N, CA, C and O of each residue as an XYZ file, in Angstrom:
524
protein
N       0.845     -1.195      0.000
C       0.000      0.000      0.000
C       0.882      1.247      0.000
O       1.730      1.424      0.875
N       0.672      2.087     -0.973
C       1.452      3.322     -1.084
C       0.836      4.394     -0.195
O      -0.385      4.526     -0.102
N       1.697      5.144      0.446
C       1.198      6.259      1.257
C       1.194      7.509      0.399
O       2.220      7.906     -0.152
N       0.036      8.116      0.296
C      -0.020      9.379     -0.435
C       0.497     10.448      0.511
O       0.051     10.568      1.652
N       1.438     11.210      0.012
C       2.067     12.190      0.877
C       1.820     13.586      0.341
O       2.112     13.895     -0.814
N       1.275     14.416      1.209
C       1.188     15.831      0.868
C       1.711     16.559      2.099
O       1.874     15.954      3.159
N       1.971     17.840      1.965
C       2.598     18.538      3.079
C       1.751     18.414      4.343
O       0.551     18.688      4.329
N       2.383     18.005      5.416
C       1.692     17.822      6.683
C       1.394     19.186      7.308
O       2.289     20.020      7.441
N       0.148     19.405      7.684
C      -0.216     20.718      8.217
C       0.285     20.985      9.642
O       0.510     22.139     10.009
N       0.457     19.945     10.435
C       0.878     20.184     11.819
C       1.748     19.036     12.328
O       1.917     18.015     11.662
N       2.290     19.235     13.518
C       3.222     18.258     14.082
C       2.562     16.887     14.276
O       3.199     15.856     14.056
N       1.290     16.874     14.686
C       0.611     15.601     14.917
C       0.498     14.812     13.612
O       0.863     13.637     13.557
N      -0.012     15.468     12.556
C      -0.174     14.786     11.269
C       1.178     14.372     10.696
O       1.326     13.281     10.144
N       2.153     15.255     10.835
C       3.497     14.957     10.349
C       4.016     13.698     11.055
O       4.584     12.809     10.421
N       3.814     13.640     12.363
C       4.232     12.477     13.153
C       3.566     11.198     12.695
O       4.199     10.145     12.626
N       2.266     11.298     12.379
C       1.508     10.127     11.913
C       2.078      9.625     10.584
O       2.255      8.422     10.388
N       2.362     10.556      9.682
C       2.903     10.179      8.370
C       4.288      9.550      8.540
O       4.595      8.519      7.941
N       5.118     10.194      9.370
C       6.472      9.677      9.611
C       6.416      8.260     10.178
O       7.173      7.386      9.756
N       5.516      8.041     11.134
C       5.403      6.704     11.734
C       5.000      5.665     10.701
O       5.531      4.554     10.696
N       4.063      6.017      9.823
C       3.607      5.091      8.779
C       4.740      4.798      7.794
O       4.991      3.647      7.435
N       5.414      5.859      7.369
C       6.522      5.737      6.424
C       7.641      4.892      7.037
O       8.221      4.032      6.374
N       7.930      5.150      8.302
C       8.999      4.433      8.997
C       8.638      2.970      9.216
O       9.490      2.094      9.069
N       7.391      2.698      9.565
C       6.941      1.317      9.786
C       7.125      0.485      8.523
O       7.473     -0.694      8.591
N       6.890      1.106      7.373
C       7.019      0.407      6.087
C       8.395      0.573      5.461
O       8.672      0.040      4.387
N       9.256      1.323      6.153
C      10.593      1.638      5.609
C      10.459      2.130      4.164
O      11.229      1.749      3.282
N       9.455      2.991      3.954
C       9.143      3.488      2.616
C       9.934      4.771      2.345
O       9.458      5.881      2.582
N      11.157      4.581      1.839
C      12.053      5.728      1.624
C      11.539      6.656      0.529
O      11.762      7.865      0.584
N      10.852      6.094     -0.468
C      10.320      6.933     -1.550
C       9.237      7.869     -1.007
O       9.207      9.054     -1.338
N       8.353      7.325     -0.173
C       7.299      8.162      0.419
C       7.909      9.190      1.361
O       7.441     10.326      1.432
N       8.949      8.794      2.081
C       9.636      9.722      2.977
C      10.267     10.855      2.161
O      10.220     12.020      2.557
N      10.850     10.497      1.027
C      11.447     11.507      0.148
C      10.381     12.474     -0.370
O      10.611     13.681     -0.451
N       9.207     11.926     -0.719
C       8.087     12.782     -1.151
C       7.724     13.757     -0.044
O       7.515     14.946     -0.285
N       7.654     13.238      1.163
C       7.303     14.075      2.317
C       8.335     15.189      2.493
O       7.981     16.351      2.687
N       9.614     14.818      2.422
C      10.672     15.811      2.616
C      10.715     16.821      1.463
O      11.062     17.986      1.661
N      10.362     16.368      0.275
C      10.374     17.263     -0.883
C       9.250     18.296     -0.799
O       9.375     19.405     -1.317
N       8.152     17.918     -0.141
C       7.011     18.840     -0.042
C       6.963     19.580      1.293
O       6.052     20.371      1.534
N       7.937     19.325      2.152
C       7.965     19.985      3.461
C       9.027     21.082      3.461
O      10.163     20.855      3.045
N       8.658     22.249      3.922
C       9.614     23.341      4.042
C      10.640     22.962      5.106
O      10.277     22.752      6.263
N      11.930     22.870      4.728
C      12.950     22.460      5.704
C      12.931     23.286      6.988
O      13.195     22.766      8.072
N      12.617     24.579      6.861
C      12.594     25.463      8.040
C      11.567     25.016      9.074
O      11.689     25.319     10.261
N      10.541     24.281      8.599
C       9.469     23.834      9.503
C       9.804     22.522     10.218
O       9.105     22.125     11.150
N      10.872     21.851      9.781
C      11.201     20.532     10.341
C      11.280     20.507     11.864
O      10.655     19.649     12.487
N      12.036     21.427     12.487
C      12.134     21.358     13.953
C      10.775     21.441     14.651
O      10.545     20.771     15.657
N       9.877     22.269     14.109
C       8.536     22.419     14.689
C       7.694     21.178     14.428
O       7.014     20.677     15.324
N       7.746     20.682     13.178
C       6.957     19.502     12.814
C       7.415     18.256     13.572
O       6.596     17.424     13.963
N       8.714     18.134     13.774
C       9.231     16.971     14.505
C       8.934     17.078     15.986
O       8.830     16.074     16.690
N       8.800     18.321     16.450
C       8.541     18.559     17.869
C       9.606     17.815     18.680
O      10.798     17.975     18.414
N       9.204     17.013     19.653
C      10.196     16.264     20.448
C      10.195     14.791     20.061
O      10.545     13.928     20.866
N       9.797     14.509     18.818
C       9.598     13.120     18.391
C      10.778     12.531     17.612
O      10.686     11.408     17.116
N      11.877     13.271     17.500
C      12.985     12.743     16.720
C      13.578     11.502     17.389
O      13.914     11.516     18.573
N      13.696     10.432     16.604
C      14.283      9.171     17.065
C      15.363      8.756     16.077
O      15.428      9.274     14.962
N      16.203      7.828     16.489
C      17.263      7.340     15.615
C      16.737      6.792     14.301
O      17.285      7.073     13.235
N      15.661      6.002     14.386
C      15.076      5.391     13.177
C      14.582      6.451     12.205
O      14.708      6.313     10.988
N      14.016      7.511     12.771
C      13.481      8.592     11.942
C      14.626      9.370     11.301
O      14.579      9.690     10.113
N      15.642      9.667     12.084
C      16.811     10.355     11.536
C      17.381      9.535     10.377
O      17.726     10.082      9.330
N      17.476      8.222     10.574
C      18.057      7.359      9.537
C      17.215      7.283      8.278
O      17.754      7.327      7.172
N      15.896      7.171      8.428
C      15.082      7.088      7.201
C      15.129      8.431      6.469
O      15.061      8.465      5.240
N      15.245      9.538      7.212
C      15.417     10.847      6.571
C      16.728     10.869      5.785
O      16.761     11.271      4.622
N      17.805     10.430      6.436
C      19.130     10.433      5.807
C      19.110      9.560      4.548
O      19.586      9.971      3.490
N      18.553      8.350      4.674
C      18.511      7.414      3.544
C      17.651      7.948      2.398
O      18.007      7.808      1.228
N      16.532      8.553      2.741
C      15.640      9.109      1.719
C      16.310     10.273      1.009
O      16.233     10.395     -0.214
N      16.968     11.127      1.785
C      17.685     12.261      1.186
C      18.793     11.759      0.271
O      18.996     12.279     -0.826
N      19.504     10.742      0.739
C      20.624     10.207     -0.041
C      20.151      9.566     -1.346
O      20.705      9.835     -2.411
N      19.124      8.714     -1.257
C      18.719      7.921     -2.421
C      17.763      8.624     -3.371
O      17.730      8.305     -4.560
N      16.985      9.574     -2.870
C      15.946     10.162     -3.716
C      16.037     11.677     -3.901
O      15.536     12.202     -4.895
N      16.663     12.381     -2.969
C      16.585     13.835     -3.013
C      17.904     14.493     -3.426
O      17.914     15.381     -4.278
N      19.012     14.060     -2.825
C      20.303     14.737     -3.016
C      20.741     14.818     -4.478
O      21.304     15.825     -4.907
N      20.483     13.754     -5.240
C      20.887     13.742     -6.647
C      20.193     14.823     -7.464
O      20.817     15.487     -8.291
N      18.884     14.992     -7.223
C      18.094     15.965     -7.979
C      18.118     17.352     -7.350
O      18.215     18.366     -8.041
N      18.026     17.372     -6.008
C      17.899     18.646     -5.293
C      18.913     18.727     -4.151
O      18.533     18.665     -2.982
N      20.204     18.865     -4.481
C      21.200     18.885     -3.403
C      20.985     20.032     -2.408
O      21.242     19.887     -1.213
N      20.515     21.159     -2.913
C      20.257     22.303     -2.026
C      19.181     21.986     -0.998
O      19.301     22.338      0.175
N      18.130     21.315     -1.457
C      17.041     20.933     -0.557
C      17.531     19.920      0.479
O      17.182     20.007      1.656
N      18.338     18.966      0.032
C      18.888     17.964      0.958
C      19.736     18.654      2.029
O      19.651     18.325      3.212
N      20.552     19.611      1.596
C      21.380     20.360      2.560
C      20.504     21.093      3.565
O      20.754     21.042      4.769
N      19.471     21.777      3.067
C      18.568     22.528      3.956
C      17.936     21.600      4.996
O      17.840     21.948      6.173
N      17.510     20.424      4.554
C      16.910     19.472      5.494
C      17.919     19.030      6.549
O      17.587     18.942      7.731
N      19.144     18.753      6.125
C      20.183     18.368      7.093
C      20.425     19.489      8.097
O      20.572     19.253      9.296
N      20.461     20.707      7.581
C      20.707     21.875      8.426
C      19.604     22.026      9.481
O      19.894     22.158     10.670
N      18.347     22.005      9.044
C      17.236     22.211      9.984
C      16.980     20.995     10.867
O      16.496     21.124     11.991
N      17.308     19.813     10.348
C      17.212     18.600     11.162
C      18.111     18.730     12.392
O      17.763     18.274     13.481
N      19.263     19.355     12.201
C      20.214     19.509     13.310
C      19.714     20.497     14.364
O      20.274     20.578     15.457
N      18.657     21.249     14.034
C      18.070     22.203     14.981
C      16.912     21.582     15.763
O      16.370     22.195     16.683
N      16.544     20.361     15.385
C      15.397     19.709     16.023
C      15.717     19.320     17.469
O      16.858     19.016     17.816
N      14.688     19.342     18.281
C      14.799     18.879     19.654
C      15.267     17.421     19.645
O      14.859     16.647     18.779
N      16.096     17.054     20.576
C      16.612     15.692     20.733
C      17.674     15.312     19.698
O      18.164     14.183     19.718
N      18.044     16.231     18.789
C      19.020     15.898     17.751
C      20.319     15.377     18.348
O      20.829     14.343     17.915
N      20.859     16.080     19.337
C      22.142     15.691     19.942
C      22.055     14.310     20.599
O      22.986     13.509     20.511
N      20.938     14.052     21.248
C      20.721     12.757     21.914
C      20.697     11.639     20.881
O      21.371     10.619     21.029
N      19.907     11.849     19.830
C      19.756     10.841     18.776
C      21.103     10.594     18.087
O      21.478      9.452     17.820
N      21.816     11.678     17.808
C      23.113     11.582     17.154
C      24.083     10.753     17.984
O      24.827      9.930     17.451
N      24.066     10.975     19.285
C      24.977     10.268     20.188
C      24.715      8.759     20.204
O      25.609      7.971     20.512
N      23.493      8.371     19.871
C      23.118      6.952     19.923
C      23.298      6.214     18.596
O      23.063      5.008     18.521
N      23.712      6.930     17.552
C      23.905      6.260     16.260
C      25.094      5.308     16.316
O      26.115      5.596     16.941
N      24.937      4.173     15.650
C      26.032      3.200     15.563
C      27.050      3.686     14.536
O      26.821      4.665     13.825
N      28.168      2.985     14.476
C      29.218      3.334     13.516
C      28.697      3.242     12.077
O      28.960      4.127     11.263
N      27.964      2.177     11.770
C      27.462      2.006     10.398
C      26.405      3.067     10.064
O      26.311      3.515      8.921
N      25.614      3.464     11.062
C      24.615      4.510     10.835
C      25.299      5.850     10.575
O      24.869      6.627      9.722
N      26.369      6.103     11.324
C      27.155      7.328     11.104
C      27.747      7.330      9.690
O      27.837      8.375      9.047
N      28.146      6.151      9.219
C      28.705      6.036      7.864
C      27.666      6.408      6.808
O      28.005      6.979      5.771
N      26.391      6.082      7.076
C      25.322      6.462      6.138
C      25.193      7.974      6.066
O      24.987      8.541      4.993
N      25.315      8.621      7.218
C      25.246     10.077      7.263
C      26.426     10.653      6.471
O      26.270     11.604      5.705
N      27.602     10.061      6.671
C      28.809     10.492      5.955
C      28.620     10.371      4.439
O      29.039     11.248      3.684
N      27.982      9.273      3.999
C      27.753      9.056      2.571
C      26.909     10.182      1.967
O      27.156     10.631      0.847
N      25.911     10.624      2.728
C      25.063     11.711      2.241
C      25.883     12.999      2.120
O      25.750     13.734      1.142
N      26.722     13.264      3.106
C      27.585     14.443      3.030
C      28.554     14.346      1.845
O      28.813     15.338      1.165
N      29.083     13.142      1.607
C      29.987     12.940      0.464
C      29.264     13.255     -0.851
O      29.803     13.922     -1.735
N      28.048     12.763     -0.948
C      27.233     12.997     -2.139
C      27.010     14.496     -2.337
O      27.120     15.001     -3.454
N      26.697     15.203     -1.257
C      26.447     16.642     -1.353
C      27.716     17.412     -1.693
O      27.656     18.441     -2.366
N      28.859     16.923     -1.236
C      30.101     17.637     -1.538
C      30.486     17.462     -3.008
O      31.235     18.269     -3.557
N      29.971     16.403     -3.642
C      30.224     16.185     -5.077
C      29.239     16.953     -5.951
O      29.454     17.109     -7.153
N      28.158     17.430     -5.339
C      27.124     18.148     -6.091
C      27.358     19.648     -6.004
O      27.970     20.145     -5.058
N      26.865     20.347     -6.994
C      26.950     21.808     -6.986
C      25.578     22.365     -6.621
O      24.552     21.899     -7.117
N      25.576     23.358     -5.755
C      24.321     24.029     -5.432
C      24.636     25.447     -5.012
O      25.651     25.702     -4.363
N      23.764     26.370     -5.383
C      23.964     27.750     -4.948
C      23.421     27.937     -3.524
O      23.490     29.031     -2.964
N      22.879     26.853     -2.947
C      22.309     26.966     -1.605
C      23.301     26.642     -0.492
O      23.007     26.839      0.687
N      24.461     26.152     -0.865
C      25.492     25.900      0.141
C      26.868     25.894     -0.516
O      27.010     25.596     -1.701
N      27.866     26.227      0.277
C      29.255     26.154     -0.187
C      29.895     24.940      0.485
O      29.310     24.344      1.389
N      31.091     24.580      0.040
C      31.795     23.467      0.688
C      32.102     23.811      2.140
O      32.145     22.925      2.994
N      32.315     25.100      2.422
C      32.554     25.526      3.814
C      31.308     25.283      4.653
O      31.395     24.803      5.783
N      30.137     25.621      4.091
C      28.870     25.373      4.799
C      28.744     23.894      5.129
O      28.372     23.514      6.239
N      29.063     23.069      4.140
C      28.958     21.623      4.292
C      29.912     21.124      5.376
O      29.548     20.291      6.206
N      31.138     21.648      5.352
C      32.132     21.251      6.359
C      31.678     21.632      7.763
O      31.834     20.847      8.699
N      31.120     22.824      7.918
C      30.692     23.220      9.263
C      29.476     22.407      9.723
O      29.327     22.123     10.912
N      28.602     22.032      8.764
C      27.455     21.188      9.125
C      27.922     19.775      9.496
O      27.346     19.141     10.379
N      28.960     19.289      8.822
C      29.513     17.971      9.166
C      29.968     17.936     10.628
O      29.809     16.926     11.313
N      30.531     19.045     11.091
C      30.974     19.117     12.500
C      29.779     19.010     13.450
O      29.860     18.383     14.507
N      28.670     19.634     13.050
C      27.445     19.544     13.856
C      26.983     18.088     13.944
O      26.475     17.651     14.976
N      27.167     17.348     12.854
C      26.809     15.922     12.818
C      27.939     15.037     13.372
O      27.882     13.809     13.309
N      28.944     15.693     13.904
C      30.085     15.007     14.542
C      30.776     14.028     13.603
O      31.122     12.914     13.997
N      30.973     14.452     12.357
C      31.647     13.607     11.372
C      33.065     14.108     11.139
O      33.801     13.528     10.340
């Protein structure tokens, strides 16, 4: 069953969609959600619900579906994701292999050109992600 994704109006609905997407490990639907969600709204929409699994499906969706086409959007999501409540806690609990997935996304973005970020921006964001 495919999840139809449109921009979530509030944190509750966003949470419901994220839970459904995460339960099905539906990275394409997650990518649709991230593509239609204003990155600036992420911290508010996530509220205090950020978990390791959610961070990972975001990272994987950005890597596999978003970064290639919209590197600027992927960067913006990474940037605002780092402003979300519980980000530091979740980051601290990532395994080595999970951290490597995050690194892969940063590598992909550093190979892409975008007027929305410079390599310096990317390097400073990598430090926030403790890479």
